[in-house]
N, C-alpha and C positions, 0 to 999 in steps of 0.2 A: 512478513519475512524480513523487511527492513534491509533492503539491498541498495547500495549505491554503486560506486565504481570499483569495488574491491573484489569481494568473493561472496559466495552464497551465504545468505543470512547476515551480511555485514550491517551493523547499525549505522545510521547516517552520522557523519562527523562534520560539524559545521565550523568552518574556519573563516573568521572575518579578517580581511586583509585590506587595509586602507591603501597600501602601496600598489596594489594591483588594480585598483579601481573597480572592484566587484561591487555591484549594486544589489540592493534588496528591494523587493516589491512585496508589500504586505496588504492583503485584503481579506476581510472576514465578514461573512454575512450569514445569518441564520433566520429561518422562517418556517412556518407551517403553511402548507397549501392544501387545498381540497380539490380533487379532480372530479369534476362534474360528470365526466365520461364514465368513469368506473365507480364513482360514488364511494371513494375511500380516502382516508386521510393519510398523507405521506409526510414523514418528517424529513426535512431537507437541511443538511448541515454541510457547509462548504467553506473551504479556506485554501488560498493559494499562497505559496511562498516561493520566491525566486532567488536563487543564490548560485552564481556561476553556472547558469544554464541548467540547473537542476530544480525540479519541482517536487515538493513534498506536501502532502495533503493531510490536514488535521483541523479540528474544530473544537468548540467548547462543549464540555459536559460539566455537570455539577453533581456533587455527591455529599451525603450526610444531611443532618438536621441540626441547625440550619445549613443550607447548602453551601459548599465550598466549590469554587469553579476552577477548572484547569483546562489547558489545551492537551488533547490527546491525538496521537497519530492513528488513523483508521487503516488497519492493516489486514488484508485478506490472506496474508502469508503466515500469520501466527494466530494463536487462539487465546492466550492469556491476556486478561485485563489487569494492568498494574499502574500504580501512581508512585511518584516520589513522595516520601513521607517523612514525618518528624523523627522516625526511628533511624533515619539515615544521616551519617555525618561525612560521607564521601564528598569529594570536591564537587561532583555534579549536583549534589543536594544543597550546596551553599549558595547557588545563584539561581535557584528556581523556587517558585511557590511550592509549599509542601502541604500535603494532606495531614491534618492533625486529627486523629481519631478521638482524642480525648475531648474535642469540642463538638462532637456529634453525639446526640442522644440516641441515635438509632444504630450506632456501630456496635458490633460484637465480633469476637474472634474465638476460634478454637485452637489457636496457637500452632497451626500446622505450617511449617516452613516450606519454601520452594526455591529452586534455582532455575533461572532462565538464561540460556546461553545464546549468543549471537556470534557471527564470524569475527567481529573485532571488538566484542564486548560482552558483558554479562551483568547479571544482578542477582542478589539473593534477597529474600523477603519473607514475609509471613502473610498468609491468607486471612482475610477478614470478610465481613459482610456489612453492607450498608445500603441505603436507598439511593439509587442512581437516577439522575434526571438527564435525559437527552431531549432538549427542547420541550416538546409537548408530551413526552412519554415519561412516566414515573415507574421505575422498576424497583420494587422493594426487595430486600434480602439478596441483592446482587453480590456475588463473590468478587472481591477485589484484592489484588496483591499489593502490599505495602512494602516498598523497598527498604532494606536494611543496609545493604552495601551496593554501590554502583561504581565498581573499580575502574581505573583507567580514565581515558578522555572521551570515551564513546558518547556519553550523554552530557558532557560538560557544556558544550556549545549548542546543544539541541534547543530549538525554540518550542519545545513541548515538554510536558511534565509526566507523560505516561503514554502507553500504547494500548489501544483497544483492539484486540485481536478478533477477527471475524472468520477464521477458518474453523475446522471441525473440532468437536470436543476431545477427540483422541489425542490432540496435541496440547491439551490444557492442564496437564499435570494434576488432574482430579478436580480442578475448578470447573464450575458450570459457566461456559462463555456467555457473554451478554446476549447474543442472538438466541441462544438456547433458553435462557431465562425468559426472554420475551415470548418465545414460542410456548413454553410450558405455562405461562400465565395468560396466554391467549390475548396478548396486547396488540397484535398486528392483524389487519384484515387479510393479509396474505403473508406467508412465511418466506419472504424474499427481501433482498435489499439490492440496490443498484448504484453504480458509480458513473458519473460523468466527469471526465477530466478535460479541462479546457486546453485549447491549443495556443501557441504563441504567447504564453505567459499571461493570458487574459484572466480576469477574475471570473467567478461564477461556477467553479468546480463544486460538485455536490455528491453526497451520498444520501440516498433515500431509503427509508425503512418502511416496509409494508406494501410497496408497489413500485411502479415506474413512472417517470416523468416523461410523457410523450413529446414534450417540447425539446427534449435533449437528444433525440435521435430521429433518423429518417428511414423509411422503408420498414421491413419486417424484422423481427428478432429471430435469429437462427440459433437453435439449441444444440448443445453437445452434452452428453451424459458425463457425470463425474466418474472417473475410472477407479479412484481410491479415495475414500472419505477420510482424508488426512488434511492435505492442502485442498484447494480448489483445483484438482488435477484432472486434465482431459487428455484425449488422444489427438495427436496431429497425424492425419492419414497420409499426407504428402507434402513435400517441400522440394525446393530446387535441387537438392543434392541427395536426398535419401527419404526413406519411408519408415513408418513404424516408430514414431517418437511419442513421448509424453510431454505435457506442458503444464506448468503451474501458472494460474492467472493470479497475479500478485500486485496489488496496489502499493505495496511497500518496497518494490524494486523500481528504481528510477530508469533503468535501461532495459534493453532487450538482451537476454542472455542465451547463448548458443551452446550446444554440447561442445566440450573442449576439443574433441577430436575433429570437429568441423570448423573450428574458429578461423584457422589460418586460411582455409579455402574460401570461406565466406568473406573475410576481409579483402582477400585478393579479388574476389568476384565483384565486389562493389567499388574497387579501386582504392581502398585504404592501405596506407603503408605505416609500419611501426617506426616510431622514432626511438631515440636512445633511452627514453624513459618508459618504453613499452606502450605508449599511447598510440592508437591508430589514427593517423592524420588523413584528412580528406581535403582535396582542393575545392575551396568554396565556389569557384567558378565552374565547377564540373557537374553540378547537381543535375542539370538538364540531360546529361549524357549517362547518368548512372541508372542501374536497373531497378525496377520495382520488384520487391520481394513479395512472395505470395505463399500463404499458409492454407492448406486444405484441412478444414475442421469439420468432421461429420459430413463430408461431401460438398461443402461450400468453400469457395475460395475467398480469402480475405487478403487483399493486396496491401502492401506497406510501401508507400512511395519514398524516394530519397529524402524528401523534406521531412519525413517522419523519423528516419533513423540517422539523420545527420544532426549533430549538436553544434550550434553556432555559438562561439565564445567572443567576448569583447573585453580586451584588456587595454586600458588607456587609449581607447579609440581604435585599436588594432584588432581586426576580426580574423579569426581562424576557425577551422572546422575539424571536428573529430567524429569518429564513428560512435554511434549510440549503441553499439553491440559489444558485449564482452563474453567471456567464457563461463559456462556452468561446469563446475568441477565435480559435481556429484551426479551419479545416475539416479534414475527413478528406482523405487524399491523392487520393481519387476525386472530391472536390468536394462530397460530400454533407454536410449539417449534422452536427456531431459532439457527442455527449453524452459525459460521463465518469461512469460509474456508480461513484462513490466510496463511502466508508464509510456515508454516509447511506442508500444503497441496500443495501449489503452487510451491514449489521446485520440486515436483514430476511430475507436469503437466503444460505444456505450455498452456496458456489461451489466448483466443481471445475474444474481447469485440466488438460486432457487433451492432452498433447503427442503421444501415440500416434496419436490420431484428429483432432487439431487442432480441438478443440471446447471450449466452456465449458458446464458444467452448473450449473443453478440448482435449489435446493430450498428450501422454507420452513424457516427456521432454527428449531430447537427452543427 
């Protein structure tokens, strides 16, 4: 879904400002590990990037013959897999590596165009097919979108060249998503993938394909059925202020988003106050007195402590705190209020996305 601090489906806007003292932390690691307990191979790809207290998660893939390597954002809130390409002359394509299909002997296209829209940006492109490599996995004839235009500034400062969507194929504009291709080709020991998102800007965040990494969570995994096979959408049975909501579990959203009609009440409940710019400010010294939020998902309570939903910023050595909660402006398609459980929530809970049984699993992150 690619949501930052703005509105539903906003693409991340990266602004480097030397005058504000924003720091960047970069760590990338990729490996294959073999779980002796379950006797299956899981691909682990992880990458952390820290910018102004926001984390975005992406790793390296390669595509073509010979392979061309790119950073992609792994996004459970969208379905299309696309890359910046040599067909594109937009500003965003002038400062990123570009996929060149003419240099791949395995690339072919049927010249079908597509449009992909986000809250603060969009792109147009053409769908093609090529061999995709995700570490130890080789996925032949994978559909890939090649950008033709990337208007505006949305992707200009992004530190990735594309997005690998992991939601359901109903949002893929006719493209077969990467996960679906892996399933059709029986490339995985189990048709699941899982995310571990590290806390406190530490390295080691990962996405695994084909199974779970038991070292990344404690206790058991609690499951919730998918209520609509579009996003990874589940039901929230209870919350501090109301019942009967829906939620999208979305690695592409950096914050926790609340139904707009409840936002003011929730910010007041946690003690946040809006400033003149519309940011909700929190007293950094008050965290111990703030409430723990709790979500009831399929009968299980999942607490979210103040340390999780409070964003701590450092500008020129001066610390200040803001709320990690913003408004969701769109309802779910069945009309129920909609939450987005973004990275603010996902740093607390290891999540498993099960395409075989169409359910999402939650376990306390290690």
